[in-house]
DRENTOR-385208 format. One record per residue (C-alpha): residue number from 1; x negated, y negated, z negated; chain. Coordinates in Angstrom, 1 decimal. Each point is the difference from the previous one (the first is absolute). Layout:
<pt><n>NUM</n><X>X</X><Y>Y</Y><Z>Z</Z><chain>A</chain></pt>
...
***
This chain:
<pt><n>1</n><X>-34.3</X><Y>-113.6</Y><Z>-153.3</Z><chain>A</chain></pt>
<pt><n>2</n><X>2.4</X><Y>2.0</Y><Z>1.6</Z><chain>A</chain></pt>
<pt><n>3</n><X>1.3</X><Y>1.6</Y><Z>-3.1</Z><chain>A</chain></pt>
<pt><n>4</n><X>3.3</X><Y>2.0</Y><Z>1.0</Z><chain>A</chain></pt>
<pt><n>5</n><X>-2.3</X><Y>1.9</Y><Z>2.6</Z><chain>A</chain></pt>
<pt><n>6</n><X>-2.7</X><Y>0.7</Y><Z>-3.7</Z><chain>A</chain></pt>
<pt><n>7</n><X>2.7</X><Y>1.1</Y><Z>-1.3</Z><chain>A</chain></pt>
<pt><n>8</n><X>1.6</X><Y>2.5</Y><Z>2.5</Z><chain>A</chain></pt>
<pt><n>9</n><X>-3.8</X><Y>1.4</Y><Z>0.5</Z><chain>A</chain></pt>
<pt><n>10</n><X>-0.6</X><Y>0.3</Y><Z>-3.7</Z><chain>A</chain></pt>
<pt><n>11</n><X>3.3</X><Y>1.5</Y><Z>-0.8</Z><chain>A</chain></pt>
<pt><n>12</n><X>-0.5</X><Y>2.9</Y><Z>2.6</Z><chain>A</chain></pt>
<pt><n>13</n><X>-2.5</X><Y>1.9</Y><Z>-2.4</Z><chain>A</chain></pt>
<pt><n>14</n><X>0.3</X><Y>1.5</Y><Z>-3.1</Z><chain>A</chain></pt>
<pt><n>15</n><X>-0.2</X><Y>-1.9</Y><Z>-3.4</Z><chain>A</chain></pt>
<pt><n>16</n><X>-4.1</X><Y>1.5</Y><Z>-0.5</Z><chain>A</chain></pt>
<pt><n>17</n><X>-1.1</X><Y>-1.7</Y><Z>3.3</Z><chain>A</chain></pt>
<pt><n>18</n><X>2.1</X><Y>-3.1</Y><Z>-1.3</Z><chain>A</chain></pt>
<pt><n>19</n><X>-1.7</X><Y>-0.1</Y><Z>-2.9</Z><chain>A</chain></pt>
<pt><n>20</n><X>-3.3</X><Y>0.5</Y><Z>2.1</Z><chain>A</chain></pt>
<pt><n>21</n><X>0.9</X><Y>-3.2</Y><Z>2.3</Z><chain>A</chain></pt>
<pt><n>22</n><X>0.7</X><Y>-2.0</Y><Z>-2.9</Z><chain>A</chain></pt>
<pt><n>23</n><X>-3.3</X><Y>1.1</Y><Z>-1.5</Z><chain>A</chain></pt>
<pt><n>24</n><X>-1.8</X><Y>-0.9</Y><Z>2.4</Z><chain>A</chain></pt>
<pt><n>25</n><X>1.9</X><Y>-3.5</Y><Z>0.4</Z><chain>A</chain></pt>
<pt><n>26</n><X>-1.0</X><Y>-0.7</Y><Z>-3.5</Z><chain>A</chain></pt>
<pt><n>27</n><X>-3.3</X><Y>0.5</Y><Z>0.5</Z><chain>A</chain></pt>
<pt><n>28</n><X>0.0</X><Y>-2.0</Y><Z>3.1</Z><chain>A</chain></pt>
<pt><n>29</n><X>1.1</X><Y>-3.0</Y><Z>-3.0</Z><chain>A</chain></pt>
<pt><n>30</n><X>-2.7</X><Y>0.6</Y><Z>-2.0</Z><chain>A</chain></pt>
<pt><n>31</n><X>-2.3</X><Y>0.3</Y><Z>3.2</Z><chain>A</chain></pt>
<pt><n>32</n><X>0.8</X><Y>-3.6</Y><Z>0.7</Z><chain>A</chain></pt>
<pt><n>33</n><X>0.8</X><Y>-1.6</Y><Z>-2.9</Z><chain>A</chain></pt>
<pt><n>34</n><X>-3.5</X><Y>0.7</Y><Z>-0.9</Z><chain>A</chain></pt>
<pt><n>35</n><X>-1.5</X><Y>-1.1</Y><Z>3.1</Z><chain>A</chain></pt>
<pt><n>36</n><X>0.4</X><Y>-4.0</Y><Z>0.3</Z><chain>A</chain></pt>
<pt><n>37</n><X>-0.1</X><Y>-0.1</Y><Z>4.0</Z><chain>A</chain></pt>
<pt><n>38</n><X>2.8</X><Y>2.4</Y><Z>-0.1</Z><chain>A</chain></pt>
<pt><n>39</n><X>2.1</X><Y>-1.9</Y><Z>-2.1</Z><chain>A</chain></pt>
<pt><n>40</n><X>2.7</X><Y>-0.9</Y><Z>2.8</Z><chain>A</chain></pt>
<pt><n>41</n><X>1.3</X><Y>4.1</Y><Z>-0.2</Z><chain>A</chain></pt>
<pt><n>42</n><X>0.8</X><Y>-0.1</Y><Z>-3.4</Z><chain>A</chain></pt>
<pt><n>43</n><X>3.5</X><Y>-1.5</Y><Z>-0.5</Z><chain>A</chain></pt>
<pt><n>44</n><X>1.4</X><Y>2.2</Y><Z>3.1</Z><chain>A</chain></pt>
<pt><n>45</n><X>-1.9</X><Y>3.4</Y><Z>-1.4</Z><chain>A</chain></pt>
<pt><n>46</n><X>1.8</X><Y>-1.0</Y><Z>-3.5</Z><chain>A</chain></pt>
<pt><n>47</n><X>3.7</X><Y>-0.1</Y><Z>2.1</Z><chain>A</chain></pt>
<pt><n>48</n><X>-0.5</X><Y>2.5</Y><Z>1.7</Z><chain>A</chain></pt>
<pt><n>49</n><X>-1.1</X><Y>2.3</Y><Z>-3.0</Z><chain>A</chain></pt>
<pt><n>50</n><X>3.2</X><Y>-1.0</Y><Z>-1.9</Z><chain>A</chain></pt>
<pt><n>51</n><X>1.8</X><Y>0.7</Y><Z>2.9</Z><chain>A</chain></pt>
<pt><n>52</n><X>-0.8</X><Y>4.0</Y><Z>0.0</Z><chain>A</chain></pt>
<pt><n>53</n><X>0.6</X><Y>0.0</Y><Z>-3.4</Z><chain>A</chain></pt>
<pt><n>54</n><X>3.3</X><Y>-0.9</Y><Z>0.2</Z><chain>A</chain></pt>
<pt><n>55</n><X>0.4</X><Y>2.3</Y><Z>3.5</Z><chain>A</chain></pt>
<pt><n>56</n><X>-1.0</X><Y>3.0</Y><Z>-2.3</Z><chain>A</chain></pt>
<pt><n>57</n><X>3.2</X><Y>-0.3</Y><Z>-2.0</Z><chain>A</chain></pt>
<pt><n>58</n><X>1.3</X><Y>2.8</Y><Z>2.1</Z><chain>A</chain></pt>
<pt><n>59</n><X>-1.4</X><Y>3.7</Y><Z>-0.4</Z><chain>A</chain></pt>
<pt><n>60</n><X>-2.7</X><Y>-1.0</Y><Z>-2.2</Z><chain>A</chain></pt>
<pt><n>61</n><X>0.2</X><Y>1.8</Y><Z>-3.4</Z><chain>A</chain></pt>
<pt><n>62</n><X>1.4</X><Y>-2.3</Y><Z>-2.9</Z><chain>A</chain></pt>
<pt><n>63</n><X>-3.3</X><Y>0.6</Y><Z>-2.4</Z><chain>A</chain></pt>
<pt><n>64</n><X>-2.3</X><Y>-1.7</Y><Z>2.7</Z><chain>A</chain></pt>
<pt><n>65</n><X>2.5</X><Y>-3.3</Y><Z>0.9</Z><chain>A</chain></pt>
<pt><n>66</n><X>-0.2</X><Y>-0.4</Y><Z>-3.7</Z><chain>A</chain></pt>
<pt><n>67</n><X>-3.4</X><Y>-0.7</Y><Z>0.3</Z><chain>A</chain></pt>
<pt><n>68</n><X>0.3</X><Y>-1.9</Y><Z>3.2</Z><chain>A</chain></pt>
<pt><n>69</n><X>2.4</X><Y>-2.3</Y><Z>-1.2</Z><chain>A</chain></pt>
<pt><n>70</n><X>-1.9</X><Y>-2.0</Y><Z>-2.7</Z><chain>A</chain></pt>
<pt><n>71</n><X>-3.0</X><Y>0.2</Y><Z>3.2</Z><chain>A</chain></pt>
<pt><n>72</n><X>2.7</X><Y>-1.8</Y><Z>2.5</Z><chain>A</chain></pt>
<pt><n>73</n><X>0.8</X><Y>-2.8</Y><Z>-2.9</Z><chain>A</chain></pt>
<pt><n>74</n><X>-3.9</X><Y>-0.5</Y><Z>-0.3</Z><chain>A</chain></pt>
<pt><n>75</n><X>-0.2</X><Y>-0.4</Y><Z>3.8</Z><chain>A</chain></pt>
<pt><n>76</n><X>2.5</X><Y>-2.6</Y><Z>0.2</Z><chain>A</chain></pt>
<pt><n>77</n><X>-1.7</X><Y>-2.1</Y><Z>-3.0</Z><chain>A</chain></pt>
<pt><n>78</n><X>-3.0</X><Y>0.2</Y><Z>1.9</Z><chain>A</chain></pt>
<pt><n>79</n><X>1.8</X><Y>-0.4</Y><Z>3.4</Z><chain>A</chain></pt>
<pt><n>80</n><X>1.7</X><Y>-3.1</Y><Z>-0.9</Z><chain>A</chain></pt>
<pt><n>81</n><X>-2.7</X><Y>-1.6</Y><Z>-2.0</Z><chain>A</chain></pt>
<pt><n>82</n><X>-2.5</X><Y>0.4</Y><Z>2.9</Z><chain>A</chain></pt>
<pt><n>83</n><X>-1.2</X><Y>-3.6</Y><Z>0.8</Z><chain>A</chain></pt>
<pt><n>84</n><X>-1.0</X><Y>-0.5</Y><Z>-3.8</Z><chain>A</chain></pt>
<pt><n>85</n><X>-1.7</X><Y>3.5</Y><Z>0.3</Z><chain>A</chain></pt>
<pt><n>86</n><X>-1.6</X><Y>-0.6</Y><Z>3.1</Z><chain>A</chain></pt>
<pt><n>87</n><X>-1.8</X><Y>-3.5</Y><Z>-1.6</Z><chain>A</chain></pt>
<pt><n>88</n><X>-1.7</X><Y>2.6</Y><Z>-2.7</Z><chain>A</chain></pt>
<pt><n>89</n><X>-2.7</X><Y>2.3</Y><Z>-0.1</Z><chain>A</chain></pt>
<pt><n>90</n><X>0.9</X><Y>1.7</Y><Z>-3.1</Z><chain>A</chain></pt>
<pt><n>91</n><X>3.7</X><Y>0.5</Y><Z>0.5</Z><chain>A</chain></pt>
<pt><n>92</n><X>-0.9</X><Y>1.5</Y><Z>3.4</Z><chain>A</chain></pt>
<pt><n>93</n><X>-2.5</X><Y>2.4</Y><Z>-1.5</Z><chain>A</chain></pt>
<pt><n>94</n><X>2.7</X><Y>1.0</Y><Z>-2.3</Z><chain>A</chain></pt>
<pt><n>95</n><X>2.5</X><Y>0.5</Y><Z>3.1</Z><chain>A</chain></pt>
<pt><n>96</n><X>-2.6</X><Y>1.6</Y><Z>1.4</Z><chain>A</chain></pt>
<pt><n>97</n><X>-0.3</X><Y>2.2</Y><Z>-3.2</Z><chain>A</chain></pt>
<pt><n>98</n><X>3.4</X><Y>0.9</Y><Z>-0.8</Z><chain>A</chain></pt>
<pt><n>99</n><X>1.4</X><Y>0.6</Y><Z>4.1</Z><chain>A</chain></pt>
<pt><n>100</n><X>-3.2</X><Y>2.6</Y><Z>-0.1</Z><chain>A</chain></pt>
<pt><n>101</n><X>1.1</X><Y>1.7</Y><Z>-3.1</Z><chain>A</chain></pt>
<pt><n>102</n><X>3.8</X><Y>-0.4</Y><Z>1.2</Z><chain>A</chain></pt>
<pt><n>103</n><X>-1.2</X><Y>2.3</Y><Z>3.3</Z><chain>A</chain></pt>
<pt><n>104</n><X>-1.7</X><Y>2.3</Y><Z>-1.7</Z><chain>A</chain></pt>
<pt><n>105</n><X>2.7</X><Y>0.8</Y><Z>-2.1</Z><chain>A</chain></pt>
<pt><n>106</n><X>2.3</X><Y>-0.2</Y><Z>2.4</Z><chain>A</chain></pt>
<pt><n>107</n><X>-2.3</X><Y>3.0</Y><Z>1.9</Z><chain>A</chain></pt>
<pt><n>108</n><X>0.1</X><Y>2.3</Y><Z>-2.7</Z><chain>A</chain></pt>
<pt><n>109</n><X>3.7</X><Y>-0.2</Y><Z>-0.3</Z><chain>A</chain></pt>
<pt><n>110</n><X>0.0</X><Y>0.8</Y><Z>3.2</Z><chain>A</chain></pt>
<pt><n>111</n><X>-1.2</X><Y>3.3</Y><Z>-0.3</Z><chain>A</chain></pt>
<pt><n>112</n><X>-2.5</X><Y>-0.3</Y><Z>3.1</Z><chain>A</chain></pt>
<pt><n>113</n><X>-3.3</X><Y>0.5</Y><Z>-2.2</Z><chain>A</chain></pt>
<pt><n>114</n><X>1.2</X><Y>3.3</Y><Z>-0.9</Z><chain>A</chain></pt>
<pt><n>115</n><X>0.8</X><Y>0.9</Y><Z>3.5</Z><chain>A</chain></pt>
<pt><n>116</n><X>-3.5</X><Y>0.0</Y><Z>1.1</Z><chain>A</chain></pt>
<pt><n>117</n><X>-2.2</X><Y>2.0</Y><Z>-1.9</Z><chain>A</chain></pt>
***
C-alpha cells in the first residue's frame, strides 16, 4: 500500500467526506473480521483506519477529533494484538462489533446522513 498516495488523495476532500471514507474503512474491518475467509485483510484495514484518523488532525472540528482519538487508540490495540485475535472467534466477533459501532458513530459525526433526507 502506498500510504503517501492514499494520504494525498484522502486530504483532497473536506472533513465530512473524509469521515465518510473512514466509516467505510471501519465497516470493511467489521465485515472482514466477521468472516474467517477474509481475515488476511483485517490488519491492513486496521492500519488504514488508524492513519485516516491521524490524517484528520487538520481541518476537523475539535469535538469530532476528541471522539476519534480513543477510536484510534483502540484500533491500535486490535492491530498490535492481531495474531492472537485472529485465532479467537470470540475476539474476532468482538472486533467486528466494535468496528461496526465505530463506523456508525463516525458516519454520524460526519453529518453526511443529515445531508441526504
